[in-house]
C-alpha positions as CSV (number, residue, x, y, z in Angstrom):
1,X,83.0,-30.3,21.8
2,X,82.0,-34.0,21.4
3,X,83.4,-36.4,24.0
4,X,84.2,-40.0,23.2
5,X,80.9,-41.2,24.6
6,X,78.9,-43.6,22.5
7,X,75.2,-44.3,22.9
8,X,75.8,-47.9,21.8
9,X,76.8,-48.6,25.5
10,X,75.2,-47.6,28.8
11,X,75.8,-44.1,29.9
12,X,75.4,-43.4,33.7
13,X,75.3,-39.8,34.8
14,X,75.9,-39.1,38.5
15,X,74.8,-36.0,40.4
16,X,76.4,-33.5,42.8
17,X,78.7,-35.3,45.3
18,X,80.0,-32.4,47.4
19,X,82.6,-34.3,49.4
20,X,80.2,-37.2,50.3
21,X,82.6,-40.0,49.7
22,X,80.8,-42.9,51.4
23,X,77.5,-42.1,49.7
24,X,79.3,-42.1,46.4
25,X,80.9,-45.4,47.1
26,X,77.5,-46.9,48.1
27,X,75.9,-45.5,44.9
28,X,78.7,-47.1,42.8
29,X,78.0,-50.4,44.5
30,X,74.2,-50.2,43.8
31,X,74.8,-49.4,40.2
32,X,76.5,-52.8,39.7
33,X,78.7,-51.4,37.0
34,X,79.6,-53.4,33.9
35,X,83.0,-53.2,32.3
36,X,81.7,-51.3,29.3
37,X,79.7,-48.7,31.2
38,X,80.5,-45.0,30.7
39,X,80.3,-42.8,33.7
40,X,79.5,-39.1,33.4
41,X,80.0,-37.1,36.6
42,X,78.0,-33.9,36.5
43,X,80.4,-31.7,38.6
44,X,80.5,-30.3,42.2
45,X,82.8,-33.0,43.6
46,X,84.2,-30.7,46.3
47,X,83.0,-28.2,49.0
48,X,80.4,-28.5,51.8
49,X,80.9,-32.2,52.6
50,X,83.8,-33.5,54.7
51,X,85.7,-35.6,52.2
52,X,86.6,-33.5,49.2
53,X,90.1,-34.8,49.0
54,X,89.0,-38.4,49.3
55,X,86.3,-38.0,46.7
56,X,88.9,-36.7,44.1
57,X,91.2,-39.6,45.0
58,X,88.3,-42.0,44.4
59,X,87.3,-40.5,41.1
60,X,90.8,-40.8,39.9
61,X,90.7,-44.5,40.9
62,X,87.4,-45.0,39.0
63,X,89.0,-43.4,35.9
64,X,91.5,-46.2,35.8
65,X,88.8,-48.8,35.8
66,X,86.0,-47.3,33.7
67,X,85.3,-44.9,30.9
68,X,84.8,-41.7,33.0
69,X,83.9,-38.2,31.8
70,X,84.0,-35.3,34.3
71,X,82.1,-32.0,34.0
72,X,83.1,-28.7,35.6
73,X,80.8,-27.7,38.4
74,X,80.4,-24.2,39.7
75,X,82.3,-25.2,42.9
76,X,85.3,-26.4,40.9
77,X,85.1,-23.2,38.9
78,X,85.0,-21.1,42.1
79,X,88.1,-22.9,43.4
80,X,90.0,-22.5,40.2
81,X,89.1,-18.8,40.1
82,X,90.4,-18.5,43.6
83,X,93.7,-20.1,42.6
84,X,94.0,-17.5,39.8
85,X,92.9,-14.4,41.7
86,X,93.6,-15.3,45.4
87,X,90.2,-13.7,46.1
88,X,88.7,-16.4,48.4
89,X,85.5,-14.8,49.7
90,X,83.0,-16.3,47.2
91,X,84.6,-19.8,47.3
92,X,84.8,-19.9,51.1
93,X,81.2,-18.6,51.5
94,X,80.1,-21.6,49.4
95,X,81.7,-24.5,51.3
96,X,85.4,-23.9,50.7
97,X,86.3,-24.2,54.3
98,X,85.4,-27.9,54.2
99,X,88.0,-28.3,51.4
100,X,90.7,-26.7,53.5
101,X,89.8,-29.1,56.4
102,X,89.8,-32.1,54.1
103,X,93.2,-31.3,52.7
104,X,94.6,-30.0,56.0
105,X,95.5,-26.9,54.1
106,X,95.7,-23.3,55.4
107,X,94.8,-21.6,52.2
108,X,94.1,-24.2,49.5
109,X,97.1,-23.1,47.5
110,X,99.0,-26.3,48.3
111,X,96.6,-28.9,47.0
112,X,98.2,-31.9,45.1
113,X,99.0,-31.0,41.6
114,X,97.2,-34.0,40.4
115,X,94.0,-32.8,42.0
116,X,94.3,-29.3,40.5
117,X,95.1,-30.8,37.1
118,X,92.0,-33.0,37.4
119,X,89.7,-30.0,38.1
120,X,91.3,-28.0,35.3
121,X,90.6,-30.9,32.9
122,X,86.9,-31.0,33.6
123,X,84.7,-30.2,30.6
124,X,81.9,-27.5,30.5
125,X,79.7,-29.8,28.4
126,X,79.6,-33.1,26.7
127,X,77.4,-34.1,23.8
128,X,76.2,-37.3,22.2
129,X,73.7,-37.8,19.5
130,X,70.7,-37.5,21.8
131,X,72.0,-35.9,25.0
132,X,73.7,-32.7,26.2
133,X,75.4,-33.0,29.6
134,X,76.2,-29.9,31.6
135,X,76.5,-29.2,35.3
136,X,74.0,-26.4,35.6
137,X,72.2,-26.2,32.3
138,X,71.5,-24.1,29.2
139,X,69.1,-21.4,28.2
140,X,65.7,-23.1,27.5
141,X,64.7,-20.3,25.0
142,X,67.6,-21.1,22.7
143,X,68.5,-24.1,20.7
144,X,71.6,-26.0,21.8
145,X,73.4,-24.7,18.7
146,X,72.6,-21.1,19.8
147,X,73.5,-21.8,23.4
148,X,76.9,-22.9,22.2
149,X,77.2,-19.9,20.0
150,X,76.1,-17.2,22.4
151,X,76.7,-18.4,25.9
152,X,80.0,-18.5,27.7
153,X,81.0,-22.1,28.6
154,X,81.3,-21.1,32.3
155,X,77.6,-20.1,32.2
156,X,76.7,-23.8,31.9
157,X,77.9,-24.2,35.5
158,X,75.4,-21.8,36.9
159,X,72.2,-21.9,34.8
160,X,68.9,-22.6,36.6
161,X,66.3,-21.0,34.4
162,X,65.2,-24.3,32.8
163,X,63.9,-25.5,36.2
164,X,61.4,-22.7,36.6
165,X,57.9,-23.9,36.9
166,X,56.7,-22.4,33.7
167,X,59.2,-24.6,31.8
168,X,58.8,-27.7,33.9
169,X,55.0,-27.7,33.7
170,X,54.9,-27.3,30.0
171,X,58.0,-29.2,29.1
172,X,58.8,-26.1,27.0
173,X,62.4,-26.4,25.8
174,X,63.8,-25.4,22.4
175,X,66.7,-27.9,22.6
176,X,67.4,-30.5,19.9
177,X,68.6,-33.0,22.6
178,X,67.8,-33.9,26.2
179,X,69.7,-31.9,28.8
180,X,71.2,-34.0,31.6
181,X,72.2,-31.8,34.6
182,X,72.8,-31.3,38.3
183,X,73.5,-28.1,40.2
184,X,70.0,-27.3,41.5
185,X,69.0,-29.4,44.6
186,X,65.6,-31.0,44.0
187,X,63.4,-33.1,46.3
188,X,63.2,-35.8,43.5
189,X,64.8,-36.2,40.1
190,X,63.1,-34.6,37.1
191,X,62.8,-36.8,34.1
192,X,61.1,-35.2,31.1
193,X,61.4,-35.6,27.3
194,X,64.0,-32.8,27.0
195,X,65.3,-32.6,30.6
196,X,66.8,-34.9,33.2
197,X,67.9,-33.2,36.4
198,X,69.4,-35.3,39.2
199,X,70.9,-33.2,41.9
200,X,68.9,-34.4,44.9
201,X,71.0,-32.5,47.5
202,X,73.0,-35.3,48.9
203,X,75.1,-33.1,51.1
204,X,72.0,-31.6,52.7
205,X,71.1,-34.7,54.8
206,X,69.6,-32.6,57.6
207,X,67.0,-31.2,55.3
208,X,64.1,-33.7,54.9
209,X,63.6,-32.7,51.3
210,X,67.1,-33.6,50.2
211,X,69.9,-36.0,51.3
212,X,70.1,-38.4,48.4
213,X,72.8,-39.0,45.7
214,X,71.2,-39.8,42.4
215,X,72.3,-41.3,39.1
216,X,70.4,-41.9,35.8
217,X,71.1,-44.9,33.5
218,X,70.7,-44.1,29.8
219,X,69.0,-44.8,27.5
220,X,66.4,-46.4,29.8
221,X,66.3,-43.3,32.0
222,X,66.3,-45.4,35.1
223,X,67.1,-43.5,38.3
224,X,69.3,-45.2,41.0
225,X,69.7,-43.5,44.4
226,X,71.3,-43.9,47.7
227,X,70.6,-42.0,50.9
228,X,73.5,-39.9,52.4
229,X,75.5,-42.1,54.7
230,X,78.3,-39.6,55.4
231,X,78.7,-38.2,58.9
């Protein structure tokens, strides 16, 4: 499914936010956005951090000001699965309690309809002529065409295989385009010919290897970062 992104204007992809509202706002300030900029948020807006509700509110505000595209993260997928099945253990084990606290909710079933609709509207992938955006990633052994044919869209939320050392060291990917992804916390962004990975573990500020929120500006592939300033 091709989104309305165009490579004739700047595309800015933003990594995993995880409820870190103030860090996100600081990053947006540092990006010095232009009116024509196109923002691609790579998913995982909620869970773990303390301001999931406020992050969604802020993203909805940004959507009114800029061209914004939102990808489905595995944490949004886990929450939506919980809404459908009422089986909460997987979601709660992965940071869901922070969402309940942020919304002052007992069970998460009473979140604002606008926020639930927002999460349901998130895309599993977005393509342009030269880039393929997904939260987790795609199978590095297959072409993008075959990934789309054989993989379930939900799998794009969870994939990590492409970040194994044997692929990174040899830049060995069978994709026709460059994958831009988040999901897997890294000590620094990865920028290769066929792979740009920018989850730098913003929410894990107590881990010296992580604690940064990262963005990449395309096509120049320039990384912009801010340190976690959330409490």
